[in-house]
LOVEXLUM-675213 format. One line per 3 residues: number of its first residue (from 1); their letters; for each residue x, y, z of N, C-alpha, C. Coordinates in steps of 0.2 Angstrom, whole numbers, m for minus. Example, Ala and Ser with C-alpha at 12.3 -4.5 7.8 and 13.67 -1.06 7.14 Angstrom:
residues 2
1	AS	66,m28,39,62,m22,39,66,m16,39; 64,m11,35,68,m5,36,64,0,39
//
This chain:
residues 332
1	MRT	3,m4,0,m1,0,m1,5,9,1; 4,11,m5,7,17,m2,7,21,5; 12,24,4,9,29,11,5,34,9
4	VGV	1,37,13,m3,46,10,0,50,14; 3,53,12,6,58,16,2,65,16; 4,70,24,1,75,25,5,84,28
7	NAT	1,86,24,7,91,27,5,94,37; 11,90,39,5,90,47,11,96,49; 5,101,49,6,108,53,0,111,56
10	IHE	1,115,60,m4,118,64,m10,123,60; m5,126,55,m10,130,51,m12,124,43; m12,119,42,m15,112,37,m21,112,44
13	LRR	m18,112,51,m25,109,55,m31,113,55; m30,120,56,m32,125,55,m37,128,49; m33,123,41,m37,126,36,m43,120,35
16	LAD	m42,115,37,m45,109,37,m51,108,43; m49,112,48,m56,113,50,m60,117,50; m60,125,48,m62,130,44,m66,128,34
19	MHL	m63,124,34,m66,121,27,m72,115,30; m69,111,33,m76,105,35,m79,105,40; m78,108,45,m81,107,54,m88,111,52
22	LDQ	m93,107,52,m100,110,53,m101,117,59; m107,121,59,m109,125,65,m109,122,70; m114,114,70,m117,112,74,m111,111,76
25	DRT	m105,106,75,m100,103,75,m96,107,81; m95,116,78,m93,118,85,m97,123,89; m103,121,90,m108,121,95,m107,114,100
28	AFA	m108,110,98,m106,102,101,m99,103,104; m94,106,102,m89,106,103,m89,111,111; m91,117,110,m91,121,115,m96,120,118
31	QIT	m100,118,118,m103,114,126,m101,106,127; m97,104,126,m95,100,129,m89,102,134; m86,103,129,m79,105,131,m78,111,137
34	GST	m83,116,135,m82,124,137,m77,128,135; m73,126,130,m70,129,127,m73,128,121; m69,132,114,m69,131,106,m65,129,103
37	VYD	m66,129,97,m64,125,91,m57,130,90; m58,137,89,m55,141,88,m49,143,93; m49,143,100,m45,143,106,m40,137,107
40	LLN	m46,130,106,m41,126,105,m33,125,99; m37,128,92,m33,129,88,m29,132,87; m27,141,92,m24,141,92,m21,142,101
43	DPT	m21,137,102,m20,138,108,m11,139,109; m8,142,114,1,143,116,4,137,116; 3,132,117,4,125,118,7,123,110
46	WEV	5,125,105,4,122,96,12,125,95; 14,130,100,19,132,98,27,129,101; 27,126,105,31,121,106,30,113,108
49	TPR	24,113,103,20,105,103,26,102,98; 30,97,98,34,94,94,32,90,86; 37,93,81,35,90,74,32,85,75
52	KTL	35,78,80,32,72,76,26,71,82; 26,75,89,19,75,91,12,77,85; 15,83,80,10,85,77,8,80,71
55	QKV	14,76,70,13,70,63,8,66,67; 8,66,72,5,61,76,m3,62,78; m5,67,79,m10,72,78,m12,71,71
58	MGI	m10,71,67,m14,71,60,m12,65,55; m11,61,60,m11,54,58,m16,49,60; m13,43,58,m17,36,62,m18,35,68
61	HKV	m14,39,74,m12,36,78,m18,36,81; m22,32,86,m28,29,90,m31,36,94; m27,34,98,m27,40,105,m18,41,106
64	VPH	m20,51,105,m11,54,104,m11,59,112; m7,55,115,m9,58,126,m4,67,121; m7,70,125,m8,78,124,m12,82,128
67	VLN	m7,88,131,m9,93,136,m17,95,131; m17,94,127,m24,98,124,m31,93,124; m29,88,125,m36,82,127,m40,86,133
70	ARG	m36,87,137,m39,91,141,m45,97,138; m44,100,133,m49,104,131,m51,102,122; m51,96,121,m55,92,117,m50,90,111
73	LHL	m46,92,112,m44,89,106,m43,82,103; m44,79,106,m47,69,103,m52,73,103; m57,74,101,m64,75,100,m65,78,94
76	LRA	m60,84,91,m58,87,84,m54,84,82; m51,77,83,m49,74,76,m53,69,74; m58,67,80,m63,63,79,m70,67,74
79	LLS	m70,73,76,m76,76,70,m74,76,65; m68,81,63,m65,80,58,m64,78,54; m59,71,58,m60,68,50,m66,61,49
82	ERI	m72,62,53,m78,62,49,m82,66,43; m81,72,46,m82,77,39,m78,75,35; m71,74,36,m67,74,29,m70,65,24
85	ADH	m71,63,29,m74,56,26,m79,56,20; m83,61,25,m92,62,24,m90,64,15; m84,68,17,m85,74,9,m81,69,3
88	VRR	m75,66,6,m74,59,0,m77,56,m1; m82,54,2,m88,48,m1,m94,53,m7; m96,58,m4,m98,65,m8,m96,66,m14
91	SRG	m87,66,m14,m85,69,m20,m86,62,m25; m85,56,m23,m84,50,m26,m93,47,m28; m97,50,m27,m103,48,m29,m105,44,m23
94	SQQ	m102,41,m17,m105,36,m13,m114,37,m13; m116,41,m12,m122,43,m11,m128,40,m15; m126,40,m20,m130,35,m26,m131,28,m26
97	HSQ	m127,25,m20,m127,18,m20,m135,16,m16; m137,14,m15,m144,9,m15,m141,11,m8; m138,7,m2,m135,6,2,m132,12,8
100	YAR	m130,17,2,m128,22,8,m130,25,14; m138,27,12,m141,29,17,m143,24,23; m143,19,21,m144,14,28,m137,13,31
103	FME	m131,14,28,m124,12,31,m123,20,35; m125,24,34,m124,34,36,m127,31,43; m134,28,43,m136,29,49,m135,24,52
106	DGI	m132,17,53,m132,15,55,m126,12,56; m119,11,54,m114,12,51,m111,4,53; m117,m2,50,m116,m10,48,m120,m11,41
109	LVF	m118,m13,41,m122,m16,32,m121,m25,36; m128,m30,34,m127,m38,35,m130,m40,30; m129,m43,25,m129,m47,19,m130,m53,20
112	SDV	m136,m55,22,m137,m63,26,m137,m68,18; m134,m73,16,m136,m78,12,m134,m79,7; m127,m76,8,m123,m72,3,m119,m76,m3
115	QNI	m121,m82,0,m120,m89,m5,m123,m90,m11; m129,m84,m11,m136,m85,m18,m133,m81,m23; m128,m77,m20,m123,m73,m26,m117,m79,m30
118	TNT	m116,m82,m25,m107,m86,m25,m108,m93,m22; m105,m97,m22,m105,m102,m17,m96,m102,m14; m93,m98,m17,m88,m99,m13,m84,m91,m9
121	LDG	m80,m92,m7,m76,m84,m4,m75,m83,m8; m70,m84,m14,m67,m82,m20,m73,m79,m24; m77,m80,m24,m82,m79,m29,m86,m72,m27
124	LFR	m87,m71,m19,m88,m64,m17,m87,m60,m23; m76,m58,m22,m76,m53,m27,m78,m52,m35; m75,m61,m38,m76,m62,m43,m83,m63,m48
127	AND	m88,m62,m43,m95,m62,m47,m95,m56,m53; m100,m58,m56,m99,m53,m62,m102,m48,m61; m107,m48,m55,m110,m41,m54,m106,m36,m50
130	HQV	m101,m39,m48,m95,m35,m41,m99,m31,m37; m105,m35,m35,m109,m30,m28,m103,m28,m21; m100,m34,m20,m96,m33,m16,m91,m28,m16
133	ERV	m87,m28,m22,m81,m21,m24,m86,m14,m22; m92,m13,m25,m97,m8,m25,m97,m4,m20; m99,m10,m14,m102,m7,m8,m96,m7,m4
136	LHM	m90,m6,m4,m85,m6,m1,m82,m1,m5; m82,0,m9,m79,8,m11,m84,14,m11; m91,10,m9,m95,15,m5,m94,18,1
139	VSG	m96,15,5,m92,18,12,m85,20,13; m81,19,11,m73,23,11,m75,28,6; m75,29,2,m75,32,m3,m69,32,m10
142	FHR	m64,26,m4,m58,25,m8,m59,22,m17; m54,27,m20,m53,24,m25,m49,16,m27; m45,14,m20,m41,9,m19,m42,6,m13
145	LEA	m45,m1,m15,m47,m3,m9,m41,m9,m6; m35,m11,m11,m29,m12,m10,m30,m21,m9; m35,m23,m10,m36,m31,m11,m42,m33,m14
148	ASF	m41,m39,m13,m50,m39,m19,m50,m48,m20; m51,m50,m12,m52,m57,m10,m53,m56,m5; m53,m64,0,m54,m64,7,m51,m71,8
151	TEW	m49,m69,17,m45,m76,17,m49,m83,19; m46,m86,22,m47,m93,22,m52,m93,27; m57,m99,29,m62,m100,35,m57,m101,40
154	ATH	m58,m98,45,m53,m100,50,m57,m101,56; m57,m104,61,m62,m106,68,m58,m103,74; m63,m99,76,m59,m94,84,m62,m99,89
157	THV	m57,m100,93,m60,m105,99,m59,m101,106; m65,m96,108,m64,m94,115,m60,m96,119; m57,m91,123,m53,m91,130,m56,m88,135
160	ATD	m52,m91,140,m56,m87,147,m54,m78,145; m50,m76,145,m48,m67,146,m45,m68,138; m50,m64,137,m46,m61,129,m50,m54,128
163	PQF	m47,m48,128,m49,m42,127,m54,m39,122; m54,m43,117,m60,m41,114,m66,m43,116; m68,m46,121,m74,m45,124,m76,m38,128
166	YMH	m71,m35,128,m74,m30,130,m77,m24,125; m81,m20,125,m83,m14,120,m77,m9,120; m77,m7,113,m71,m4,114,m75,0,106
169	VDT	m70,6,103,m70,9,97,m62,6,94; m62,3,88,m56,4,85,m51,10,85; m52,16,84,m48,22,83,m54,25,81
172	YHP	m51,32,82,m53,37,83,m58,41,74; m54,38,69,m56,39,63,m61,33,59; m66,34,54,m71,32,52,m64,25,48
175	TWK	m67,19,51,m63,14,47,m67,6,46; m66,3,42,m70,m2,40,m67,m9,38; m70,m14,44,m70,m19,42,m75,m26,41
178	IFV	m73,m30,37,m77,m35,32,m76,m41,34; m82,m45,37,m81,m52,40,m87,m56,36; m86,m63,37,m89,m66,33,m89,m72,38
181	FQK	m96,m73,39,m101,m77,44,m102,m84,43; m100,m89,45,m104,m94,45,m110,m96,51; m116,m100,51,m119,m98,54,m117,m98,63
184	TSL	m119,m94,66,m115,m91,72,m122,m90,78; m124,m94,82,m128,m94,88,m125,m88,94; m129,m87,97,m127,m80,104,m123,m86,109
187	EQG	m121,m91,107,m119,m95,113,m111,m97,110; m111,m95,104,m105,m96,101,m100,m87,99; m104,m83,104,m98,m76,102,m99,m72,97
190	PLH	m106,m72,95,m105,m66,88,m103,m59,93; m99,m59,84,m99,m48,86,m105,m46,88; m106,m40,92,m110,m37,93,m108,m30,91
193	FVY	m113,m24,88,m114,m18,87,m117,m13,90; m115,m8,92,m119,m3,93,m122,2,87; m128,0,82,m129,3,79,m132,12,80
196	GSH	m126,15,76,m127,23,75,m120,24,80; m117,21,82,m112,24,89,m106,26,84; m108,24,76,m101,26,74,m100,34,73
199	RNT	m107,39,72,m110,43,71,m104,50,75; m103,55,77,m101,59,80,m108,62,84; m112,60,87,m117,65,88,m113,68,95
202	ENK	m119,72,99,m117,75,105,m115,71,110; m119,67,110,m117,60,116,m112,55,114; m111,56,108,m104,49,107,m97,54,110
205	LRW	m98,62,107,m93,67,109,m92,68,118; m99,68,120,m97,67,126,m94,61,129; m93,54,128,m92,49,128,m83,50,128
208	LFN	m80,54,122,m75,52,121,m70,59,124; m75,64,123,m70,69,130,m69,63,138; m75,62,140,m75,60,145,m67,52,145
211	RTR	m67,48,140,m63,44,141,m55,47,139; m57,53,137,m51,54,133,m47,61,137; m51,65,140,m47,73,142,m42,70,149
214	ALV	m39,66,151,m36,64,159,m30,59,153; m30,61,145,m23,59,142,m20,63,141; m14,66,144,m11,70,145,m4,69,142
217	TTR	m2,67,144,5,63,145,5,56,147; 11,53,142,11,45,142,14,41,150; 15,47,154,15,46,161,9,46,164
220	SIS	4,46,160,m2,42,165,m6,37,160; m5,34,157,m3,29,154,m1,22,156; m4,18,161,m4,11,162,2,7,160
223	ARA	5,0,164,4,m4,157,m2,m8,154; 1,m12,150,m6,m17,146,m8,m25,151; m12,m24,155,m13,m32,159,m18,m37,154
226	RDA	m16,m43,149,m20,m45,146,m23,m52,151; m23,m51,156,m29,m56,158,m32,m54,163; m34,m48,163,m37,m45,168,m46,m47,166
229	TGP	m49,m47,172,m57,m51,170,m61,m45,174; m67,m45,175,m71,m41,179,m75,m36,173; m76,m30,176,m79,m24,173,m72,m20,171
232	FKD	m74,m19,166,m66,m12,160,m64,m7,168; m59,m6,169,m56,m2,173,m47,1,168; m45,7,166,m38,8,166,m33,4,171
235	ATH	m39,5,176,m31,6,182,m30,m4,183; m35,m6,181,m32,m15,182,m33,m17,176; m36,m14,171,m34,m18,165,m29,m16,158
238	GFH	m25,m10,160,m21,m6,157,m27,m5,152; m23,0,149,m25,7,146,m23,3,138; m29,2,133,m29,0,126,m29,5,121
241	PSL	m25,10,117,m27,13,112,m33,14,111; m38,7,107,m43,4,105,m49,5,111; m50,13,113,m54,14,118,m56,10,121
244	RVE	m58,6,126,m64,2,130,m67,5,133; m75,3,136,m80,6,138,m80,3,147; m77,10,151,m76,9,156,m82,6,160
247	GFE	m81,2,164,m85,m5,167,m90,m9,164; m88,m9,156,m90,m14,156,m91,m23,157; m94,m27,159,m94,m34,160,m96,m37,155
250	PKL	m91,m42,152,m92,m47,147,m97,m50,149; m95,m54,153,m101,m60,159,m107,m60,159; m109,m53,159,m117,m52,161,m121,m50,155
253	RAR	m117,m48,148,m121,m49,142,m125,m41,143; m130,m44,141,m135,m36,140,m134,m34,149; m135,m37,153,m133,m31,160,m128,m29,163
256	GLP	m121,m32,158,m116,m31,158,m115,m25,158; m120,m19,153,m118,m10,151,m119,m5,160; m114,m5,160,m114,3,163,m119,6,164
259	DAT	m121,9,168,m129,13,166,m126,20,165; m119,21,170,m115,28,166,m113,30,160; m113,24,158,m111,23,150,m116,24,143
262	FRR	m122,20,145,m127,19,141,m136,22,142; m134,24,150,m139,30,149,m139,37,149; m130,37,153,m130,45,154,m128,48,144
265	FGF	m124,42,140,m121,44,136,m125,44,129; m132,40,132,m139,38,125,m136,33,121; m132,29,121,m130,23,116,m137,21,117
268	RAP	m138,16,112,m142,11,109,m138,4,112; m142,0,116,m141,m6,117,m137,m9,112; m133,m14,113,m127,m17,107,m132,m21,104
271	TPI	m131,m25,97,m134,m28,94,m130,m36,92; m132,m40,95,m127,m48,93,m130,m51,86; m126,m49,83,m125,m53,73,m125,m59,75
274	VTG	m131,m63,75,m132,m70,75,m134,m70,68; m132,m74,64,m132,m77,59,m135,m83,58; m139,m85,52,m141,m91,49,m139,m96,46
277	PGM	m141,m100,41,m136,m104,38,m132,m101,31; m128,m103,31,m125,m99,26,m117,m95,24; m117,m91,22,m112,m87,22,m116,m79,23
280	TLV	m115,m76,29,m118,m69,31,m109,m66,28; m110,m59,26,m106,m52,25,m108,m48,29; m103,m45,34,m104,m39,39,m100,m34,37
283	IID	m102,m30,35,m98,m21,35,m98,m20,40; m91,m17,42,m93,m13,51,m88,m4,50; m91,1,53,m86,5,53,m84,5,60
286	VSG	m78,4,61,m75,2,69,m74,6,73; m74,13,70,m74,19,74,m81,20,78; m87,14,78,m92,11,81,m91,7,88
289	LHY	m95,7,91,m92,4,98,m96,m6,95; m90,m8,98,m93,m15,94,m89,m20,102; m90,m28,98,m86,m32,104,m86,m37,104
292	RGW	m82,m43,103,m83,m50,103,m88,m51,108; m92,m54,108,m97,m57,114,m95,m65,117; m96,m64,123,m93,m69,127,m95,m74,125
295	AAP	m92,m80,127,m93,m88,126,m92,m89,131; m92,m97,133,m90,m99,136,m82,m104,135; m76,m104,137,m71,m107,134,m70,m113,131
298	GAQ	m67,m112,125,m69,m118,121,m73,m119,117; m79,m113,115,m83,m111,111,m81,m111,105; m82,m110,100,m81,m109,92,m83,m106,85
301	RTS	m83,m100,82,m86,m98,76,m80,m99,73; m83,m100,67,m79,m101,59,m82,m95,56; m77,m90,53,m77,m84,49,m71,m83,45
304	AGF	m72,m80,40,m68,m76,37,m67,m68,36; m61,m64,31,m64,m57,32,m58,m54,26; m61,m50,23,m57,m47,19,m52,m47,20
307	AGK	m47,m48,13,m41,m48,13,m32,m41,15; m39,m36,16,m33,m29,15,m31,m30,22; m25,m24,22,m22,m24,29,m18,m20,25
310	GGG	m16,m14,32,m14,m10,33,m15,m3,37; m10,1,38,m12,6,45,m12,2,50; m9,m5,51,m13,m8,58,m18,m13,57
313	CLL	m21,m11,53,m28,m12,53,m27,m20,48; m32,m26,49,m32,m35,49,m41,m33,46; m41,m38,41,m47,m40,37,m52,m34,36
316	CIP	m50,m29,35,m52,m22,32,m49,m16,28; m54,m13,25,m51,m7,22,m46,m5,24; m37,m5,22,m35,m1,26,m35,6,26
319	RKN	m31,6,34,m31,13,35,m30,18,33; m30,23,30,m27,28,29,m28,34,32; m22,38,31,m22,47,36,m29,49,32
322	PYA	m34,51,35,m40,54,34,m39,62,31; m34,63,35,m32,72,32,m28,73,25; m25,68,24,m20,66,19,m26,65,13
325	CEQ	m32,61,13,m37,59,9,m41,65,8; m40,71,11,m45,77,11,m45,78,1; m38,78,m1,m37,82,m7,m39,75,m12
328	LPD	m43,70,m12,m42,64,m17,m40,61,m21; m33,60,m19,m29,58,m20,m31,53,m22; m26,48,m29,m30,43,m31,m26,36,m26
331	NC	m24,38,m22,m20,32,m16,m25,32,m12; m32,35,m11,m36,36,m6,m42,32,m10
//
């Protein structure tokens, strides 16, 4: 995959904000943070921020510890990347696709019984109608998908401790993973997704601010603990750049949702993607809340995924720098 570069300067960040943020974005930002986008982008701290840090801020790093997170820097990154993704899709005509409105609202598309199109994983891409390719171009707006096949079938066996059991967002900007599932019951620990949580609504922004405002230095990030169980806390489970939902308890399933998160921030209850016979194709924006459903150790499920990889993302349309894609280069 070609590297997608960006002019990582505070002047460029201001230009992008001026170009793409909506009035409603600025209003929500001010209400949540008690500051304004203008004040954040003109804070004197930028004058002493190292260039390498600014490159991370304007790159694909999931979370960048920075003193300005206390004033909403992570929110700005999330809002701006979403608006740029919207711009790329509109500019490339994604809104003409029949599934566009549904994907933009839900953040997930589920196509059941796709063997009616083809009886093989390979055929999902090689079928004459190119339906899968068209929908992937639509959700991303990208010219280049960087792959044209799926991985082989693989069987996942559940273990007692798995970080993927904890509800999380993969990263701050729109990113799309594609799975194909064989028949999967609730007892097999299916993918769960919170419909609509991929969009940076005021409630989603409040949650992001609550989770990132204290991430002002690497000294505040504890070592990663892989074997912790029980309700998630940074202090006991270790910090994950893919932000976990504090208080979430996988084993309790629906009763494991912490009221402080799902009532205070207005998220919908997560939906398990239980699938029937045959192959089910699932496309999700993993900047939305999702997780691997808990299942007893030894339980198994079978799946495959899109063979794309890049930007630290597997089974996905490779992650590309949203700021660099704003000018619609061919490698986006």
